ZAVEXNU-576498 format. One record per atom (N, C-alpha, C, O, CB): residue in three letters; atom name; x, y, z. Coordinates in steps of 0.02 Angstrom, whole numbers, plus 50000, padded with zeros to 5 digits. Each point is the difference from the previous one (the first is absolute). Glycine has a CB too. Layout:
<atoms>
atom r = ala; a = CA; c1 = X; c2 = Y; c3 = Z
...
</atoms>
This chain:
<atoms>
atom r = unk; a = N; c1 = 45029; c2 = 57702; c3 = 57036
atom r = unk; a = CA; c1 = 49943; c2 = 49999; c3 = 50045
atom r = unk; a = C; c1 = 49972; c2 = 49930; c3 = 50008
atom r = unk; a = O; c1 = 49960; c2 = 49987; c3 = 50045
atom r = unk; a = CB; c1 = 50014; c2 = 50130; c3 = 49921
atom r = unk; a = N; c1 = 50046; c2 = 49838; c3 = 49990
atom r = unk; a = CA; c1 = 49973; c2 = 49932; c3 = 50003
atom r = unk; a = C; c1 = 50017; c2 = 49965; c3 = 50066
atom r = unk; a = O; c1 = 49957; c2 = 49966; c3 = 50028
atom r = unk; a = CB; c1 = 50053; c2 = 50028; c3 = 49847
atom r = unk; a = N; c1 = 50051; c2 = 50016; c3 = 50149
atom r = unk; a = CA; c1 = 50019; c2 = 49968; c3 = 50063
atom r = unk; a = C; c1 = 49960; c2 = 50028; c3 = 50059
atom r = unk; a = O; c1 = 49981; c2 = 49963; c3 = 50045
atom r = unk; a = CB; c1 = 50135; c2 = 50018; c3 = 49909
atom r = unk; a = N; c1 = 49872; c2 = 50083; c3 = 50044
atom r = unk; a = CA; c1 = 49961; c2 = 50033; c3 = 50053
atom r = unk; a = C; c1 = 49928; c2 = 49974; c3 = 49998
atom r = unk; a = O; c1 = 49971; c2 = 49984; c3 = 50052
atom r = unk; a = CB; c1 = 50104; c2 = 50119; c3 = 49943
atom r = unk; a = N; c1 = 49896; c2 = 49894; c3 = 49946
atom r = unk; a = CA; c1 = 49931; c2 = 49975; c3 = 49992
atom r = unk; a = C; c1 = 49995; c2 = 49927; c3 = 50021
atom r = unk; a = O; c1 = 49951; c2 = 49980; c3 = 50032
atom r = unk; a = CB; c1 = 50031; c2 = 50102; c3 = 49874
atom r = unk; a = N; c1 = 50068; c2 = 49878; c3 = 50077
atom r = unk; a = CA; c1 = 49999; c2 = 49930; c3 = 50019
atom r = unk; a = C; c1 = 50003; c2 = 49992; c3 = 50076
atom r = unk; a = O; c1 = 49966; c2 = 49957; c3 = 50028
atom r = unk; a = CB; c1 = 50091; c2 = 50013; c3 = 49864
atom r = unk; a = N; c1 = 49982; c2 = 50072; c3 = 50140
atom r = unk; a = CA; c1 = 50004; c2 = 49998; c3 = 50074
atom r = unk; a = C; c1 = 49934; c2 = 50022; c3 = 50031
atom r = unk; a = O; c1 = 49980; c2 = 49972; c3 = 50052
atom r = unk; a = CB; c1 = 50144; c2 = 50050; c3 = 49942
atom r = unk; a = N; c1 = 49843; c2 = 50027; c3 = 49977
atom r = unk; a = CA; c1 = 49935; c2 = 50022; c3 = 50025
atom r = unk; a = C; c1 = 49948; c2 = 49943; c3 = 49994
atom r = unk; a = O; c1 = 49956; c2 = 49993; c3 = 50043
atom r = unk; a = CB; c1 = 50071; c2 = 50126; c3 = 49925
atom r = unk; a = N; c1 = 49980; c2 = 49842; c3 = 49980
atom r = unk; a = CA; c1 = 49954; c2 = 49945; c3 = 49988
atom r = unk; a = C; c1 = 50011; c2 = 49942; c3 = 50048
atom r = unk; a = O; c1 = 49953; c2 = 49968; c3 = 50023
atom r = unk; a = CB; c1 = 50042; c2 = 50065; c3 = 49858
atom r = unk; a = N; c1 = 50069; c2 = 49953; c3 = 50134
atom r = unk; a = CA; c1 = 50017; c2 = 49943; c3 = 50042
atom r = unk; a = C; c1 = 50067; c2 = 50013; c3 = 50035
atom r = unk; a = O; c1 = 50051; c2 = 50008; c3 = 49968
atom r = unk; a = CB; c1 = 49887; c2 = 49914; c3 = 49954
atom r = unk; a = N; c1 = 50060; c2 = 50081; c3 = 50144
atom r = unk; a = CA; c1 = 50061; c2 = 50016; c3 = 50038
atom r = unk; a = C; c1 = 50052; c2 = 49945; c3 = 49996
atom r = unk; a = O; c1 = 50056; c2 = 50009; c3 = 50025
atom r = unk; a = CB; c1 = 49874; c2 = 50058; c3 = 50051
atom r = unk; a = N; c1 = 50053; c2 = 49876; c3 = 49894
atom r = unk; a = CA; c1 = 50050; c2 = 49947; c3 = 49991
atom r = unk; a = C; c1 = 50043; c2 = 50013; c3 = 49938
atom r = unk; a = O; c1 = 50051; c2 = 49967; c3 = 49990
atom r = unk; a = CB; c1 = 49871; c2 = 49952; c3 = 50065
atom r = unk; a = N; c1 = 50058; c2 = 50129; c3 = 49904
atom r = unk; a = CA; c1 = 50041; c2 = 50020; c3 = 49942
atom r = unk; a = C; c1 = 50061; c2 = 50038; c3 = 50024
atom r = unk; a = O; c1 = 50004; c2 = 50020; c3 = 50058
atom r = unk; a = CB; c1 = 49894; c2 = 49984; c3 = 49867
atom r = unk; a = N; c1 = 50149; c2 = 50008; c3 = 50030
atom r = unk; a = CA; c1 = 50061; c2 = 50036; c3 = 50017
atom r = unk; a = C; c1 = 49984; c2 = 50068; c3 = 50030
atom r = unk; a = O; c1 = 49956; c2 = 50036; c3 = 49975
atom r = unk; a = CB; c1 = 50105; c2 = 49904; c3 = 49933
atom r = unk; a = N; c1 = 49975; c2 = 50077; c3 = 50144
atom r = unk; a = CA; c1 = 49990; c2 = 50064; c3 = 50034
atom r = unk; a = C; c1 = 50036; c2 = 50055; c3 = 49960
atom r = unk; a = O; c1 = 50060; c2 = 49993; c3 = 49985
atom r = unk; a = CB; c1 = 49931; c2 = 49949; c3 = 50128
atom r = unk; a = N; c1 = 49974; c2 = 50112; c3 = 49871
atom r = unk; a = CA; c1 = 50033; c2 = 50055; c3 = 49964
atom r = unk; a = C; c1 = 50056; c2 = 50031; c3 = 50042
atom r = unk; a = O; c1 = 49995; c2 = 50005; c3 = 50061
atom r = unk; a = CB; c1 = 49897; c2 = 50017; c3 = 49877
atom r = unk; a = N; c1 = 50160; c2 = 50000; c3 = 50028
atom r = unk; a = CA; c1 = 50054; c2 = 50035; c3 = 50035
atom r = unk; a = C; c1 = 50003; c2 = 50072; c3 = 49976
atom r = unk; a = O; c1 = 49960; c2 = 50021; c3 = 49959
atom r = unk; a = CB; c1 = 50105; c2 = 49871; c3 = 50052
atom r = unk; a = N; c1 = 49981; c2 = 50146; c3 = 50016
atom r = unk; a = CA; c1 = 50006; c2 = 50071; c3 = 49984
atom r = unk; a = C; c1 = 50008; c2 = 50010; c3 = 49925
atom r = unk; a = O; c1 = 49969; c2 = 50044; c3 = 49971
atom r = unk; a = CB; c1 = 50082; c2 = 49978; c3 = 50142
atom r = unk; a = N; c1 = 49990; c2 = 49937; c3 = 49855
atom r = unk; a = CA; c1 = 50011; c2 = 50006; c3 = 49928
atom r = unk; a = C; c1 = 49936; c2 = 49989; c3 = 49960
atom r = unk; a = O; c1 = 49990; c2 = 50032; c3 = 49948
atom r = unk; a = CB; c1 = 50127; c2 = 49929; c3 = 50069
atom r = unk; a = N; c1 = 49839; c2 = 49995; c3 = 50006
atom r = unk; a = CA; c1 = 49936; c2 = 49988; c3 = 49966
atom r = unk; a = C; c1 = 49957; c2 = 50063; c3 = 50001
atom r = unk; a = O; c1 = 49969; c2 = 50017; c3 = 49950
atom r = unk; a = CB; c1 = 50037; c2 = 49861; c3 = 50082
atom r = unk; a = N; c1 = 49992; c2 = 50154; c3 = 50025
atom r = unk; a = CA; c1 = 49961; c2 = 50062; c3 = 50004
atom r = unk; a = C; c1 = 50030; c2 = 50055; c3 = 49957
atom r = unk; a = O; c1 = 49963; c2 = 50036; c3 = 49966
atom r = unk; a = CB; c1 = 50002; c2 = 49933; c3 = 50150
atom r = unk; a = N; c1 = 50100; c2 = 50037; c3 = 49885
atom r = unk; a = CA; c1 = 50033; c2 = 50051; c3 = 49958
atom r = unk; a = C; c1 = 49987; c2 = 49986; c3 = 49926
atom r = unk; a = O; c1 = 49986; c2 = 50046; c3 = 49962
atom r = unk; a = CB; c1 = 50103; c2 = 49970; c3 = 50125
atom r = unk; a = N; c1 = 49916; c2 = 49922; c3 = 49893
atom r = unk; a = CA; c1 = 49988; c2 = 49981; c3 = 49931
atom r = unk; a = C; c1 = 49928; c2 = 50015; c3 = 49979
atom r = unk; a = O; c1 = 49987; c2 = 50015; c3 = 49941
atom r = unk; a = CB; c1 = 50101; c2 = 49895; c3 = 50069
atom r = unk; a = N; c1 = 49866; c2 = 50086; c3 = 50037
atom r = unk; a = CA; c1 = 49930; c2 = 50014; c3 = 49985
atom r = unk; a = C; c1 = 49986; c2 = 50076; c3 = 49998
atom r = unk; a = O; c1 = 49947; c2 = 50021; c3 = 49978
atom r = unk; a = CB; c1 = 50022; c2 = 49871; c3 = 50077
atom r = unk; a = N; c1 = 50080; c2 = 50148; c3 = 49968
atom r = unk; a = CA; c1 = 49991; c2 = 50072; c3 = 50001
atom r = unk; a = C; c1 = 49973; c2 = 50027; c3 = 50065
atom r = unk; a = O; c1 = 49980; c2 = 50058; c3 = 50004
atom r = unk; a = CB; c1 = 50001; c2 = 49935; c3 = 49876
atom r = unk; a = N; c1 = 50020; c2 = 49966; c3 = 50171
atom r = unk; a = CA; c1 = 49976; c2 = 50021; c3 = 50067
atom r = unk; a = C; c1 = 50059; c2 = 50030; c3 = 50038
atom r = unk; a = O; c1 = 50055; c2 = 49972; c3 = 50001
atom r = unk; a = CB; c1 = 49856; c2 = 49937; c3 = 50000
atom r = unk; a = N; c1 = 50078; c2 = 50148; c3 = 50029
atom r = unk; a = CA; c1 = 50053; c2 = 50035; c3 = 50036
atom r = unk; a = C; c1 = 49991; c2 = 49993; c3 = 50075
atom r = unk; a = O; c1 = 49945; c2 = 49986; c3 = 50025
atom r = unk; a = CB; c1 = 50066; c2 = 50095; c3 = 49881
atom r = unk; a = N; c1 = 50044; c2 = 49929; c3 = 50131
atom r = unk; a = CA; c1 = 49997; c2 = 50002; c3 = 50072
atom r = unk; a = C; c1 = 50004; c2 = 49933; c3 = 50035
atom r = unk; a = O; c1 = 49995; c2 = 49997; c3 = 50061
atom r = unk; a = CB; c1 = 49940; c2 = 50103; c3 = 49924
atom r = unk; a = N; c1 = 50075; c2 = 49846; c3 = 49978
atom r = unk; a = CA; c1 = 50006; c2 = 49934; c3 = 50032
atom r = unk; a = C; c1 = 50074; c2 = 49986; c3 = 50011
atom r = unk; a = O; c1 = 50040; c2 = 50003; c3 = 49953
atom r = unk; a = CB; c1 = 49852; c2 = 49955; c3 = 49992
atom r = unk; a = N; c1 = 50126; c2 = 50027; c3 = 50117
atom r = unk; a = CA; c1 = 50069; c2 = 49982; c3 = 50016
atom r = unk; a = C; c1 = 50000; c2 = 49943; c3 = 50050
atom r = unk; a = O; c1 = 49947; c2 = 49976; c3 = 50020
atom r = unk; a = CB; c1 = 50092; c2 = 50143; c3 = 49958
atom r = unk; a = N; c1 = 50019; c2 = 49860; c3 = 50042
atom r = unk; a = CA; c1 = 50006; c2 = 49943; c3 = 50046
atom r = unk; a = C; c1 = 49966; c2 = 50014; c3 = 50067
atom r = unk; a = O; c1 = 49976; c2 = 49954; c3 = 50032
atom r = unk; a = CB; c1 = 50131; c2 = 50014; c3 = 49912
atom r = unk; a = N; c1 = 49891; c2 = 50095; c3 = 50076
atom r = unk; a = CA; c1 = 49972; c2 = 50018; c3 = 50065
atom r = unk; a = C; c1 = 49924; c2 = 49993; c3 = 50001
atom r = unk; a = O; c1 = 49971; c2 = 49987; c3 = 50053
atom r = unk; a = CB; c1 = 50123; c2 = 50092; c3 = 49963
atom r = unk; a = N; c1 = 49873; c2 = 49929; c3 = 49926
atom r = unk; a = CA; c1 = 49927; c2 = 49996; c3 = 50000
atom r = unk; a = C; c1 = 49972; c2 = 49944; c3 = 49956
atom r = unk; a = O; c1 = 49940; c2 = 49994; c3 = 49992
atom r = unk; a = CB; c1 = 50060; c2 = 50128; c3 = 50029
atom r = unk; a = N; c1 = 50044; c2 = 49837; c3 = 49952
atom r = unk; a = CA; c1 = 49979; c2 = 49947; c3 = 49953
atom r = unk; a = C; c1 = 49950; c2 = 49953; c3 = 50032
atom r = unk; a = O; c1 = 49951; c2 = 49981; c3 = 49967
atom r = unk; a = CB; c1 = 50159; c2 = 50027; c3 = 49978
atom r = unk; a = N; c1 = 49900; c2 = 49972; c3 = 50116
atom r = unk; a = CA; c1 = 49953; c2 = 49953; c3 = 50033
atom r = unk; a = C; c1 = 49930; c2 = 50031; c3 = 50006
atom r = unk; a = O; c1 = 49950; c2 = 49965; c3 = 49989
atom r = unk; a = CB; c1 = 50146; c2 = 49985; c3 = 50074
atom r = unk; a = N; c1 = 49901; c2 = 50113; c3 = 49955
atom r = unk; a = CA; c1 = 49934; c2 = 50033; c3 = 50006
atom r = unk; a = C; c1 = 49966; c2 = 50006; c3 = 49932
atom r = unk; a = O; c1 = 49940; c2 = 49990; c3 = 49994
atom r = unk; a = CB; c1 = 50103; c2 = 50074; c3 = 50105
atom r = unk; a = N; c1 = 49996; c2 = 49953; c3 = 49849
atom r = unk; a = CA; c1 = 49972; c2 = 50005; c3 = 49933
atom r = unk; a = C; c1 = 49974; c2 = 49932; c3 = 49977
atom r = unk; a = O; c1 = 49945; c2 = 49995; c3 = 49974
atom r = unk; a = CB; c1 = 50133; c2 = 50101; c3 = 49999
atom r = unk; a = N; c1 = 49962; c2 = 49853; c3 = 50036
atom r = unk; a = CA; c1 = 49979; c2 = 49933; c3 = 49980
atom r = unk; a = C; c1 = 49939; c2 = 49977; c3 = 50040
atom r = unk; a = O; c1 = 49957; c2 = 49965; c3 = 49972
atom r = unk; a = CB; c1 = 50161; c2 = 50008; c3 = 49997
atom r = unk; a = N; c1 = 49878; c2 = 50045; c3 = 50093
atom r = unk; a = CA; c1 = 49940; c2 = 49983; c3 = 50040
atom r = unk; a = C; c1 = 49938; c2 = 50033; c3 = 49971
atom r = unk; a = O; c1 = 49947; c2 = 49970; c3 = 49999
atom r = unk; a = CB; c1 = 50125; c2 = 50019; c3 = 50104
atom r = unk; a = N; c1 = 49936; c2 = 50072; c3 = 49873
atom r = unk; a = CA; c1 = 49945; c2 = 50034; c3 = 49968
atom r = unk; a = C; c1 = 49980; c2 = 49967; c3 = 49935
atom r = unk; a = O; c1 = 49940; c2 = 49994; c3 = 49985
atom r = unk; a = CB; c1 = 50097; c2 = 50111; c3 = 50067
atom r = unk; a = N; c1 = 50011; c2 = 49873; c3 = 49909
atom r = unk; a = CA; c1 = 49987; c2 = 49967; c3 = 49937
atom r = unk; a = C; c1 = 49964; c2 = 49934; c3 = 50012
atom r = unk; a = O; c1 = 49949; c2 = 49986; c3 = 49967
atom r = unk; a = CB; c1 = 50152; c2 = 50068; c3 = 49982
atom r = unk; a = N; c1 = 49923; c2 = 49906; c3 = 50096
atom r = unk; a = CA; c1 = 49971; c2 = 49934; c3 = 50011
atom r = unk; a = C; c1 = 49930; c2 = 50004; c3 = 50031
atom r = unk; a = O; c1 = 49961; c2 = 49952; c3 = 49996
atom r = unk; a = CB; c1 = 50154; c2 = 50002; c3 = 50019
atom r = unk; a = N; c1 = 49869; c2 = 50103; c3 = 50014
atom r = unk; a = CA; c1 = 49933; c2 = 50010; c3 = 50029
atom r = unk; a = C; c1 = 49949; c2 = 50019; c3 = 49946
atom r = unk; a = O; c1 = 49941; c2 = 50007; c3 = 50015
atom r = unk; a = CB; c1 = 50113; c2 = 50028; c3 = 50092
atom r = unk; a = N; c1 = 49968; c2 = 49973; c3 = 49831
atom r = unk; a = CA; c1 = 49956; c2 = 50018; c3 = 49945
atom r = unk; a = C; c1 = 49992; c2 = 49941; c3 = 49952
atom r = unk; a = O; c1 = 50015; c2 = 49943; c3 = 50018
atom r = unk; a = CB; c1 = 50021; c2 = 50178; c3 = 49992
atom r = unk; a = N; c1 = 49940; c2 = 49894; c3 = 49930
atom r = unk; a = CA; c1 = 50000; c2 = 49950; c3 = 49947
atom r = unk; a = C; c1 = 50028; c2 = 50032; c3 = 49937
atom r = unk; a = O; c1 = 50015; c2 = 50059; c3 = 50000
atom r = unk; a = CB; c1 = 49885; c2 = 49880; c3 = 50051
atom r = unk; a = N; c1 = 50105; c2 = 50022; c3 = 49897
atom r = unk; a = CA; c1 = 50033; c2 = 50024; c3 = 49939
atom r = unk; a = C; c1 = 49968; c2 = 50063; c3 = 49971
atom r = unk; a = O; c1 = 50035; c2 = 50042; c3 = 49971
atom r = unk; a = CB; c1 = 49997; c2 = 49841; c3 = 50006
atom r = unk; a = N; c1 = 49903; c2 = 50124; c3 = 50030
atom r = unk; a = CA; c1 = 49966; c2 = 50059; c3 = 49973
atom r = unk; a = C; c1 = 50020; c2 = 50064; c3 = 50037
atom r = unk; a = O; c1 = 49994; c2 = 50054; c3 = 49972
atom r = unk; a = CB; c1 = 49911; c2 = 49872; c3 = 49996
atom r = unk; a = N; c1 = 50119; c2 = 50067; c3 = 50093
atom r = unk; a = CA; c1 = 50022; c2 = 50058; c3 = 50039
atom r = unk; a = C; c1 = 50072; c2 = 50021; c3 = 49986
atom r = unk; a = O; c1 = 50023; c2 = 50050; c3 = 50025
atom r = unk; a = CB; c1 = 49896; c2 = 49915; c3 = 50062
atom r = unk; a = N; c1 = 50116; c2 = 49995; c3 = 49873
atom r = unk; a = CA; c1 = 50070; c2 = 50016; c3 = 49984
atom r = unk; a = C; c1 = 50012; c2 = 49996; c3 = 49924
atom r = unk; a = O; c1 = 50054; c2 = 49982; c3 = 49978
atom r = unk; a = CB; c1 = 49981; c2 = 49974; c3 = 50134
atom r = unk; a = N; c1 = 49913; c2 = 50062; c3 = 49849
atom r = unk; a = CA; c1 = 50007; c2 = 49994; c3 = 49928
atom r = unk; a = C; c1 = 50024; c2 = 50064; c3 = 49966
atom r = unk; a = O; c1 = 50007; c2 = 50002; c3 = 49939
atom r = unk; a = CB; c1 = 49904; c2 = 49914; c3 = 50065
atom r = unk; a = N; c1 = 50102; c2 = 50136; c3 = 50035
atom r = unk; a = CA; c1 = 50030; c2 = 50061; c3 = 49973
atom r = unk; a = C; c1 = 50054; c2 = 50025; c3 = 50048
atom r = unk; a = O; c1 = 49999; c2 = 49984; c3 = 50059
atom r = unk; a = CB; c1 = 49893; c2 = 50046; c3 = 49880
atom r = unk; a = N; c1 = 50154; c2 = 50009; c3 = 50034
atom r = unk; a = CA; c1 = 50052; c2 = 50028; c3 = 50042
atom r = unk; a = C; c1 = 49969; c2 = 50045; c3 = 50053
atom r = unk; a = O; c1 = 50022; c2 = 50000; c3 = 50058
atom r = unk; a = CB; c1 = 50061; c2 = 49996; c3 = 49846
atom r = unk; a = N; c1 = 49866; c2 = 50042; c3 = 50078
atom r = unk; a = CA; c1 = 49968; c2 = 50045; c3 = 50048
atom r = unk; a = C; c1 = 49971; c2 = 49963; c3 = 50059
atom r = unk; a = O; c1 = 50006; c2 = 50023; c3 = 50057
atom r = unk; a = CB; c1 = 49968; c2 = 50054; c3 = 49849
atom r = unk; a = N; c1 = 49994; c2 = 49866; c3 = 50082
atom r = unk; a = CA; c1 = 49972; c2 = 49961; c3 = 50055
atom r = unk; a = C; c1 = 50054; c2 = 49971; c3 = 50045
atom r = unk; a = O; c1 = 49994; c2 = 50000; c3 = 50061
atom r = unk; a = CB; c1 = 49908; c2 = 49972; c3 = 49867
atom r = unk; a = N; c1 = 50152; c2 = 50004; c3 = 50041
atom r = unk; a = CA; c1 = 50056; c2 = 49974; c3 = 50040
atom r = unk; a = C; c1 = 50032; c2 = 50056; c3 = 50040
atom r = unk; a = O; c1 = 50020; c2 = 49990; c3 = 50057
atom r = unk; a = CB; c1 = 50001; c2 = 49918; c3 = 49858
atom r = unk; a = N; c1 = 49985; c2 = 50151; c3 = 50054
atom r = unk; a = CA; c1 = 50030; c2 = 50057; c3 = 50035
atom r = unk; a = C; c1 = 49961; c2 = 50018; c3 = 50062
atom r = unk; a = O; c1 = 50030; c2 = 50018; c3 = 50051
atom r = unk; a = CB; c1 = 50013; c2 = 50024; c3 = 49840
atom r = unk; a = N; c1 = 49891; c2 = 49954; c3 = 50107
atom r = unk; a = CA; c1 = 49959; c2 = 50014; c3 = 50059
atom r = unk; a = C; c1 = 50016; c2 = 49951; c3 = 50055
atom r = unk; a = O; c1 = 50007; c2 = 50019; c3 = 50059
atom r = unk; a = CB; c1 = 49902; c2 = 50027; c3 = 49868
atom r = unk; a = N; c1 = 50097; c2 = 49891; c3 = 50056
atom r = unk; a = CA; c1 = 50018; c2 = 49948; c3 = 50049
atom r = unk; a = C; c1 = 50070; c2 = 50015; c3 = 50028
atom r = unk; a = O; c1 = 50011; c2 = 49994; c3 = 50060
atom r = unk; a = CB; c1 = 49917; c2 = 49920; c3 = 49880
atom r = unk; a = N; c1 = 50119; c2 = 50104; c3 = 50016
atom r = unk; a = CA; c1 = 50068; c2 = 50015; c3 = 50022
atom r = unk; a = C; c1 = 50001; c2 = 50060; c3 = 50047
atom r = unk; a = O; c1 = 50035; c2 = 50000; c3 = 50051
atom r = unk; a = CB; c1 = 50010; c2 = 49953; c3 = 49842
atom r = unk; a = N; c1 = 49917; c2 = 50099; c3 = 50091
atom r = unk; a = CA; c1 = 49997; c2 = 50059; c3 = 50043
atom r = unk; a = C; c1 = 49973; c2 = 49983; c3 = 50068
atom r = unk; a = O; c1 = 50025; c2 = 50025; c3 = 50051
atom r = unk; a = CB; c1 = 49959; c2 = 50046; c3 = 49849
atom r = unk; a = N; c1 = 49966; c2 = 49886; c3 = 50102
atom r = unk; a = CA; c1 = 49972; c2 = 49978; c3 = 50065
atom r = unk; a = C; c1 = 50052; c2 = 49959; c3 = 50038
atom r = unk; a = O; c1 = 50009; c2 = 50009; c3 = 50061
atom r = unk; a = CB; c1 = 49875; c2 = 49990; c3 = 49890
atom r = unk; a = N; c1 = 50151; c2 = 49957; c3 = 50014
atom r = unk; a = CA; c1 = 50053; c2 = 49961; c3 = 50032
atom r = unk; a = C; c1 = 50055; c2 = 50044; c3 = 50027
atom r = unk; a = O; c1 = 50027; c2 = 49987; c3 = 50054
atom r = unk; a = CB; c1 = 49947; c2 = 49919; c3 = 49870
atom r = unk; a = N; c1 = 50043; c2 = 50146; c3 = 50038
atom r = unk; a = CA; c1 = 50052; c2 = 50047; c3 = 50023
atom r = unk; a = C; c1 = 49978; c2 = 50034; c3 = 50065
atom r = unk; a = O; c1 = 50039; c2 = 50007; c3 = 50047
atom r = unk; a = CB; c1 = 49997; c2 = 50012; c3 = 49834
atom r = unk; a = N; c1 = 49901; c2 = 50002; c3 = 50121
atom r = unk; a = CA; c1 = 49975; c2 = 50035; c3 = 50060
atom r = unk; a = C; c1 = 50001; c2 = 49953; c3 = 50060
atom r = unk; a = O; c1 = 50018; c2 = 50021; c3 = 50055
atom r = unk; a = CB; c1 = 49910; c2 = 50051; c3 = 49873
atom r = unk; a = N; c1 = 50053; c2 = 49865; c3 = 50062
atom r = unk; a = CA; c1 = 50001; c2 = 49952; c3 = 50055
atom r = unk; a = C; c1 = 50071; c2 = 49987; c3 = 50024
atom r = unk; a = O; c1 = 50013; c2 = 49997; c3 = 50060
atom r = unk; a = CB; c1 = 49883; c2 = 49950; c3 = 49895
atom r = unk; a = N; c1 = 50150; c2 = 50046; c3 = 49998
atom r = unk; a = CA; c1 = 50070; c2 = 49988; c3 = 50019
atom r = unk; a = C; c1 = 50029; c2 = 50059; c3 = 50037
atom r = unk; a = O; c1 = 50036; c2 = 49992; c3 = 50049
atom r = unk; a = CB; c1 = 49978; c2 = 49934; c3 = 49852
atom r = unk; a = N; c1 = 49969; c2 = 50135; c3 = 50077
atom r = unk; a = CA; c1 = 50023; c2 = 50060; c3 = 50035
atom r = unk; a = C; c1 = 49973; c2 = 50003; c3 = 50071
atom r = unk; a = O; c1 = 50036; c2 = 50017; c3 = 50047
atom r = unk; a = CB; c1 = 49971; c2 = 50043; c3 = 49843
atom r = unk; a = N; c1 = 49929; c2 = 49924; c3 = 50117
atom r = unk; a = CA; c1 = 49969; c2 = 50001; c3 = 50066
atom r = unk; a = C; c1 = 50033; c2 = 49949; c3 = 50046
atom r = unk; a = O; c1 = 50012; c2 = 50014; c3 = 50059
atom r = unk; a = CB; c1 = 49880; c2 = 50024; c3 = 49890
atom r = unk; a = N; c1 = 50122; c2 = 49903; c3 = 50025
atom r = unk; a = CA; c1 = 50032; c2 = 49948; c3 = 50041
atom r = unk; a = C; c1 = 50070; c2 = 50021; c3 = 50020
atom r = unk; a = O; c1 = 50022; c2 = 49985; c3 = 50055
atom r = unk; a = CB; c1 = 49910; c2 = 49927; c3 = 49886
atom r = unk; a = N; c1 = 50103; c2 = 50121; c3 = 50015
atom r = unk; a = CA; c1 = 50068; c2 = 50023; c3 = 50015
atom r = unk; a = C; c1 = 50000; c2 = 50052; c3 = 50056
atom r = unk; a = O; c1 = 50046; c2 = 50002; c3 = 50041
atom r = unk; a = CB; c1 = 49987; c2 = 49975; c3 = 49840
atom r = unk; a = N; c1 = 49915; c2 = 50063; c3 = 50122
atom r = unk; a = CA; c1 = 49996; c2 = 50051; c3 = 50053
atom r = unk; a = C; c1 = 49985; c2 = 49969; c3 = 50068
atom r = unk; a = O; c1 = 50021; c2 = 50026; c3 = 50052
atom r = unk; a = CB; c1 = 49940; c2 = 50056; c3 = 49863
atom r = unk; a = N; c1 = 50003; c2 = 49861; c3 = 50084
atom r = unk; a = CA; c1 = 49984; c2 = 49966; c3 = 50062
atom r = unk; a = C; c1 = 50061; c2 = 49963; c3 = 50027
atom r = unk; a = O; c1 = 50011; c2 = 49997; c3 = 50061
atom r = unk; a = CB; c1 = 49870; c2 = 49991; c3 = 49902
atom r = unk; a = N; c1 = 50158; c2 = 49984; c3 = 49992
atom r = unk; a = CA; c1 = 50057; c2 = 49958; c3 = 50020
atom r = unk; a = C; c1 = 50056; c2 = 50038; c3 = 50031
atom r = unk; a = O; c1 = 50051; c2 = 49970; c3 = 50019
atom r = unk; a = CB; c1 = 49918; c2 = 49955; c3 = 49893
</atoms>
């Protein structure tokens, strides 16, 4: 979770990838929705990503946005 928290703190830090989310215990993050999930993370701060449950909420929102965009395209 450290990489995810670091990215939330500063978008110049390394961008989390799918493996980072899986390692943190977050489900549902894949290449198709990774950009939306990362956008959600960077829009927060470290306190908003300090538990798996909080990151999962962000991931679920990112998934919904990616699904909606796929339906439009």
